[in-house]
C-alpha positions as CSV (number, residue, x, y, z in Angstrom):
1,M,0.7,-9.5,4.0
2,G,0.7,-5.9,4.9
3,Q,0.3,-3.5,7.8
4,G,-2.1,-0.6,8.4
5,R,-3.1,1.7,11.2
6,L,-6.5,1.8,12.8
7,R,-7.9,4.9,14.5
8,R,-10.8,4.3,16.9
9,R,-11.6,7.4,18.8
10,P,-11.0,8.2,21.6
11,W,-8.2,5.5,21.7
12,P,-4.7,5.9,20.3
13,L,-3.7,4.9,16.8
14,E,-3.3,1.1,16.6
15,T,-1.3,-1.2,14.3
16,A,-3.0,-4.0,12.5
17,A,-1.5,-6.5,10.1
18,L,-3.5,-7.6,7.1
19,Y,-3.5,-11.4,7.2
20,L,-5.5,-12.7,4.3
21,L,-7.7,-11.1,1.6
22,L,-9.8,-13.2,-0.8
23,A,-11.9,-10.9,-2.9
24,E,-15.6,-11.1,-2.1
25,R,-15.1,-14.0,0.4
26,L,-12.7,-13.3,3.2
27,F,-10.9,-10.4,4.9
28,S,-8.8,-11.0,7.9
29,Y,-6.3,-9.1,10.0
30,R,-4.3,-9.4,13.3
31,W,-4.3,-6.8,16.0
32,H,-3.8,-6.2,19.7
33,P,-7.4,-6.1,21.2
34,N,-8.2,-3.5,23.8
35,A,-4.7,-1.9,23.4
36,V,-6.0,1.4,24.9
37,D,-3.2,2.4,27.3
38,P,-0.9,4.8,25.3
39,K,1.9,4.1,27.8
40,A,1.8,0.3,27.4
41,D,4.0,-1.5,24.9
42,Y,1.8,-4.2,23.4
43,S,4.3,-5.2,20.7
44,K,5.6,-8.3,22.5
45,E,2.1,-9.7,23.0
46,P,0.5,-12.0,20.5
47,M,-2.2,-10.6,18.3
48,T,-5.7,-12.0,17.8
49,L,-7.0,-12.9,14.4
50,V,-10.2,-11.2,13.1
51,E,-11.9,-12.8,10.2
52,F,-14.8,-11.5,8.1
53,T,-16.3,-14.2,5.8
54,L,-19.1,-13.8,3.3
55,E,-21.1,-16.9,2.3
56,E,-24.0,-17.1,-0.1
57,V,-27.0,-18.5,1.5
58,E,-30.6,-18.9,0.4
59,G,-32.1,-15.4,0.3
60,G,-28.9,-13.4,0.7
61,T,-25.4,-13.4,2.1
62,L,-24.2,-14.4,5.5
63,L,-21.5,-12.3,7.2
64,R,-19.6,-14.1,9.9
65,V,-17.2,-12.2,12.2
66,V,-14.8,-14.4,14.3
67,E,-12.0,-13.2,16.5
68,S,-9.7,-15.9,17.8
69,G,-6.4,-16.1,19.8
70,F,-7.6,-14.7,23.1
71,D,-5.8,-17.5,24.9
72,G,-2.5,-15.8,24.0
73,I,-3.5,-12.5,25.6
74,P,-1.9,-12.0,29.0
75,I,-4.2,-13.1,31.7
76,A,-4.1,-9.7,33.4
77,R,-5.7,-8.1,30.2
78,R,-7.7,-11.0,28.9
79,A,-11.1,-10.6,30.6
80,E,-11.3,-6.8,29.9
81,A,-10.2,-7.4,26.2
82,L,-12.9,-10.0,25.8
83,K,-15.6,-7.8,27.4
84,S,-14.5,-4.8,25.4
85,N,-14.4,-6.6,22.1
86,D,-17.8,-8.3,22.7
87,R,-19.4,-4.8,23.1
88,G,-17.4,-3.5,20.2
89,W,-18.2,-6.2,17.7
90,A,-21.9,-6.1,18.7
91,G,-21.9,-2.4,17.8
92,Q,-20.0,-2.9,14.5
93,V,-22.5,-5.6,13.4
94,T,-25.4,-3.3,14.2
95,A,-23.8,-0.6,12.2
96,I,-23.3,-2.9,9.2
97,E,-26.9,-4.0,9.4
98,S,-28.1,-0.4,9.4
99,Y,-25.9,0.4,6.5
100,L,-27.2,-2.5,4.5
101,R,-30.8,-1.6,5.2
102,R,-30.2,1.8,3.7
103,S,-28.4,0.5,0.6
104,P,-30.2,-1.1,-2.3
């Protein structure tokens, strides 16, 4: 659909491709996980797919974050990419929870 750039300090600028956007339901994009070496060319590697879905449930809204496609990441980078992303998404979900607790 479209492309954008992500800046996650202290890492270099990354490219992400918007995959699908359904207002108030789904936002997804593709990117190269743990692409932190500024000397490496990740452009020939497959990207993973990150999906954020919102679902109405009793008492509120469920946010589901799923990243798939790690089986396409080169084996030499896969374990570190999984480990790094696990830590990263845990931190992001905590930040989202904190934001929502402060917002009416």
